[in-house]
C-alpha positions as CSV (number, residue, x, y, z in Angstrom):
1,M,0.0,0.0,0.0
2,K,1.4,3.4,-0.9
3,K,2.4,5.8,1.9
4,F,1.6,9.5,1.4
5,T,4.1,12.2,2.3
6,S,2.8,15.2,4.2
7,Q,3.2,17.3,1.0
8,E,1.1,15.0,-1.1
9,I,-1.7,15.1,1.6
10,K,-1.3,19.0,1.5
11,E,-1.9,18.9,-2.2
12,F,-4.9,16.6,-1.9
13,A,-6.5,18.7,0.9
14,K,-6.4,21.8,-1.5
15,S,-9.2,20.1,-3.6
16,H,-11.0,18.3,-0.8
17,P,-12.1,21.0,1.9
18,N,-13.2,18.2,4.2
19,V,-9.6,16.9,4.5
20,R,-7.3,18.8,7.0
21,L,-3.7,18.1,7.7
22,Y,-2.1,19.0,11.1
23,Q,1.5,18.0,11.9
24,N,3.3,18.3,15.2
25,E,6.5,20.1,15.5
26,E,8.0,17.4,17.7
27,N,7.2,13.9,18.8
28,I,4.7,14.4,21.5
29,G,4.0,10.6,22.0
30,P,1.0,8.5,20.8
31,V,-1.6,9.4,23.7
32,R,-0.9,13.1,23.5
33,N,-1.3,13.0,19.8
34,W,-4.7,11.4,20.2
35,R,-5.7,14.3,22.6
36,K,-4.3,16.8,20.1
37,C,-6.6,15.3,17.4
38,L,-9.5,15.7,19.6
39,D,-8.6,19.4,19.9
40,Y,-9.1,19.9,16.3
41,A,-12.3,17.7,16.1
42,T,-15.5,19.6,15.6
43,G,-18.0,16.7,15.1
44,E,-20.4,14.9,17.5
45,Y,-18.9,11.5,16.6
46,V,-15.2,10.4,16.0
47,K,-13.5,7.5,14.4
48,I,-9.9,6.8,15.4
49,L,-7.7,5.3,12.7
50,W,-4.3,4.3,13.8
51,S,-1.6,4.3,11.0
52,D,-1.8,0.5,10.8
53,D,-5.6,0.3,10.5
54,L,-8.0,0.4,7.5
55,I,-11.7,0.7,7.2
56,A,-14.3,-0.2,4.6
57,P,-15.8,2.6,2.6
58,D,-19.1,2.0,4.2
59,F,-17.9,1.7,7.8
60,I,-19.5,5.0,9.0
61,E,-22.7,4.3,7.2
62,K,-23.2,1.1,8.9
63,T,-22.0,2.1,12.3
64,L,-23.2,5.7,12.8
65,P,-26.9,4.8,13.0
66,Y,-26.5,2.9,16.2
67,L,-25.2,6.1,18.0
68,I,-27.6,8.4,16.3
69,D,-30.8,6.3,17.0
70,H,-29.7,4.9,20.6
71,E,-28.7,7.2,23.2
72,D,-28.0,4.4,25.6
73,V,-25.5,2.8,23.1
74,G,-22.0,3.9,24.2
75,F,-20.0,2.7,21.3
76,V,-20.3,0.4,18.2
77,F,-17.5,-1.8,16.7
78,T,-17.3,-4.2,13.8
79,G,-15.8,-7.5,12.8
80,T,-12.1,-7.1,12.0
81,E,-9.6,-8.8,9.8
82,I,-6.0,-9.0,11.1
83,F,-3.6,-9.3,8.2
84,N,0.2,-9.7,7.6
85,D,1.1,-9.2,4.0
86,D,4.7,-10.2,4.8
87,I,3.7,-13.8,5.2
88,G,0.3,-13.8,3.5
89,Q,-1.7,-14.4,6.8
90,R,-5.3,-13.2,7.3
91,N,-7.5,-13.9,10.4
92,K,-10.9,-12.8,11.4
93,A,-11.2,-11.3,14.9
94,Y,-13.7,-9.8,17.3
95,F,-16.7,-11.4,15.8
96,I,-18.9,-11.7,18.8
97,G,-22.2,-12.7,17.3
98,E,-25.0,-11.4,15.2
99,T,-25.4,-7.7,14.3
100,G,-27.3,-6.0,17.0
101,I,-27.3,-4.4,20.5
102,Y,-25.6,-6.0,23.6
103,V,-25.4,-5.2,27.4
104,T,-22.1,-3.3,28.3
105,S,-21.8,-5.4,31.3
106,K,-20.9,-8.4,29.1
107,Y,-18.3,-6.3,27.4
108,I,-16.7,-5.4,30.7
109,E,-16.6,-9.0,31.9
110,S,-15.1,-10.2,28.6
111,S,-12.5,-7.6,28.6
112,L,-11.4,-8.2,32.1
113,L,-11.6,-12.0,32.0
114,G,-11.0,-12.7,28.3
115,S,-14.3,-14.4,27.8
116,P,-17.1,-15.2,26.8
117,L,-16.9,-12.6,24.2
118,P,-13.9,-12.1,21.9
119,V,-14.0,-8.2,22.4
120,P,-11.2,-5.8,21.0
121,V,-9.0,-3.6,23.1
122,S,-8.2,-1.1,20.2
123,P,-10.8,1.3,19.1
124,G,-9.5,1.2,15.6
125,N,-12.6,-0.7,14.7
126,A,-15.1,1.4,16.6
127,L,-17.1,4.5,16.5
128,L,-17.6,6.6,19.5
129,R,-19.0,9.9,20.5
130,T,-16.5,12.8,20.7
131,K,-17.4,13.8,24.3
132,D,-16.8,10.2,25.5
133,L,-13.5,9.8,23.6
134,G,-12.4,13.1,25.2
135,K,-13.3,12.0,28.6
136,N,-11.8,8.5,28.4
137,I,-8.4,8.9,26.7
138,L,-6.3,9.1,29.8
139,L,-2.9,10.6,29.5
140,D,-1.4,8.4,32.1
141,I,-2.3,5.4,34.4
142,P,-1.0,5.3,37.8
143,N,1.3,2.3,38.3
144,K,4.0,0.9,40.5
145,I,6.5,0.0,37.9
146,G,7.3,3.5,36.7
147,S,5.8,3.2,33.2
148,D,5.0,6.3,31.2
149,F,1.7,5.2,29.6
150,K,1.3,8.4,27.6
151,M,4.4,7.5,25.6
152,Q,3.9,3.8,25.1
153,A,0.1,3.8,24.8
154,I,-0.5,0.2,25.8
155,G,-3.5,-0.1,27.8
156,N,-4.8,3.4,27.3
157,D,-6.6,2.1,24.3
158,A,-8.4,-0.7,26.3
159,L,-9.5,1.9,28.9
160,I,-11.4,3.9,26.2
161,Y,-13.8,1.0,25.8
162,L,-14.0,0.1,29.5
163,L,-14.4,3.6,30.7
164,T,-17.2,4.4,28.1
165,A,-18.9,1.1,28.8
166,K,-19.5,2.0,32.4
167,D,-21.4,4.9,31.6
168,Y,-23.8,3.2,29.1
169,P,-26.0,0.1,29.4
170,R,-25.5,-1.0,26.0
171,F,-23.0,-1.2,22.9
172,A,-23.6,-2.2,19.4
173,F,-21.8,-4.7,17.1
174,V,-21.9,-5.0,13.3
175,N,-21.2,-8.5,12.2
176,E,-19.3,-7.6,9.0
177,K,-15.5,-7.3,8.2
178,L,-15.4,-3.5,8.1
179,A,-12.2,-2.8,9.6
180,S,-8.6,-4.2,9.1
181,F,-5.7,-4.3,11.5
182,R,-2.2,-4.5,9.9
183,A,0.4,-6.9,11.8
184,H,4.1,-6.3,10.8
185,N,7.4,-6.5,12.4
186,D,7.3,-2.8,13.4
187,S,3.9,-2.9,15.1
188,I,3.9,-2.6,18.9
189,T,2.0,-5.9,19.3
190,T,4.5,-7.6,17.2
191,S,7.9,-6.1,18.3
192,A,7.2,-5.7,21.9
193,D,7.8,-8.5,24.2
194,S,4.6,-10.5,24.9
195,I,4.8,-10.5,28.8
196,K,5.3,-6.6,28.6
197,L,2.2,-6.3,26.6
198,I,0.3,-8.5,28.9
199,I,1.5,-6.7,32.0
200,F,0.7,-3.2,30.8
201,Y,-2.7,-4.0,29.5
202,Y,-3.6,-5.7,32.8
203,I,-2.2,-2.7,34.8
204,A,-4.7,-0.6,32.8
205,K,-7.5,-2.9,33.4
206,A,-6.5,-3.2,37.0
207,Y,-6.9,0.6,37.2
208,F,-10.4,0.3,36.0
209,V,-11.2,-2.6,38.4
210,E,-9.8,-0.7,41.3
211,N,-11.8,2.4,40.6
212,H,-15.0,1.2,38.8
213,V,-15.7,-2.3,39.6
214,D,-18.0,-3.0,42.7
215,D,-18.8,-6.8,41.7
216,I,-16.6,-8.7,44.4
217,K,-17.0,-11.9,42.3
218,L,-15.8,-10.3,39.1
219,R,-12.9,-8.7,41.0
220,K,-11.8,-12.0,42.4
221,K,-11.8,-13.7,39.1
222,F,-9.9,-10.8,37.5
223,N,-7.3,-11.1,40.3
224,S,-7.0,-14.8,39.6
225,R,-6.0,-13.8,36.1
226,L,-3.4,-11.5,37.5
227,L,-2.0,-14.3,39.7
228,G,-1.6,-16.3,36.6
229,I,0.3,-13.7,34.9
230,C,2.5,-13.4,38.0
231,L,3.3,-17.0,37.7
232,K,4.3,-16.7,34.0
233,N,6.5,-13.6,34.8
234,M,8.1,-15.3,37.9
235,F,10.6,-17.1,35.6
236,R,11.5,-13.9,33.7
237,K,11.5,-11.5,36.7
238,K,10.8,-8.5,34.4
239,H,8.9,-5.4,34.6
240,G,8.6,-5.2,38.4
241,I,5.7,-7.6,38.7
242,T,5.9,-10.1,41.3
243,C,2.5,-10.4,42.9
244,V,-1.2,-9.5,42.3
245,K,-1.0,-6.2,44.4
246,D,1.8,-4.9,42.0
247,F,-0.9,-4.4,39.3
248,Y,-2.9,-2.0,41.5
249,S,-2.1,1.6,42.6
250,A,-3.3,0.9,46.0
251,G,-3.9,-2.8,45.9
252,N,-6.4,-3.1,48.8
253,N,-8.4,-5.9,47.5
254,T,-6.2,-8.7,45.9
255,S,-8.2,-11.8,46.9
256,I,-8.8,-14.4,44.3
257,D,-11.5,-16.8,43.3
258,G,-9.8,-20.2,44.2
259,M,-12.0,-22.4,42.2
260,Y,-11.9,-20.1,39.1
261,F,-8.1,-20.1,39.4
262,L,-8.1,-24.0,39.7
263,A,-10.4,-24.3,36.6
264,L,-8.0,-22.0,34.5
265,L,-5.1,-24.2,35.8
266,I,-6.7,-27.4,34.7
267,K,-7.6,-25.8,31.4
268,N,-4.0,-25.1,30.9
269,A,-2.8,-28.5,32.2
270,I,-5.2,-30.1,29.7
271,K,-3.7,-27.9,26.8
272,I,-0.4,-29.3,27.4
273,G,-1.4,-32.8,27.8
274,V,-1.1,-33.2,31.6
275,S,-3.5,-35.7,33.1
276,P,-4.4,-36.1,36.8
277,P,-2.6,-36.4,39.2
278,Y,-1.2,-33.1,37.9
279,D,2.5,-32.6,37.6
280,F,2.7,-28.9,38.4
281,D,6.5,-28.8,37.6
282,K,5.6,-29.7,34.1
283,I,2.9,-27.1,34.1
284,K,5.1,-24.3,35.3
285,N,7.9,-25.1,32.8
286,F,5.4,-24.9,29.9
287,S,6.4,-21.8,28.0
288,G,2.9,-21.0,27.2
289,Y,1.5,-21.6,30.5
290,C,-0.4,-18.5,31.2
291,N,-1.9,-17.7,27.9
292,D,-5.5,-18.1,29.0
293,Y,-4.9,-15.7,31.8
294,A,-3.9,-13.1,29.3
295,S,-6.1,-13.6,26.3
């Protein structure tokens, strides 16, 4: 795909008055750049399109009615294709069911626990109201590991969905491939180390849980997943995460759901071919041990 220079875009904008080009004088980091874009936005609705993302020509046509016609719908997203032209791979993602309106409590549960719905974290396939995006793009996220979230933008995107979901009872989904995410060697999700991605996303989600989730059962299940990530990271001892409380800014409630944790443990054991009685040394030494905790 051709990449356009700023000069080419300037020339294009001269004959297309609805196209405007703004260019920062210096690198201000991705999250501050998102907020800068909002400073220029004048419409009621906003579509974020990261540099690696594409949308179908009729994306707006098929998503906008859900926000116009339903004031209780906080956002709408579509089915997505993740593609890597370097290796010729294309996979469908975030197809949660039939086109329609769903309850946001199910989105929140799925985002925090990795199921039952395969929901997205990047709003590259979503349409939102400008006022919600302005409120829910956080420049930084309090954390104990000294990460500057406004410069690395891993987790801030997931919070856009979660913080918007808490303010609305419903969200919408369009069961069509109207968005595409490109995977390549320079993308964050490909080039960054996987445990770093997992930890940063779950620090962001822990911020949401700490400040906005009152459901004790959900909190305990979420903490059970955090424990699984700690076990995975235990062998690498990276990024300053050693226990569940390290994910939280205050960390006052870090109890887990023992049965839920055991179920996840057994599920992973079955994945790697371990039968009762379980050889936990074999489980712990399996390189993909905690994939289920971080889906």
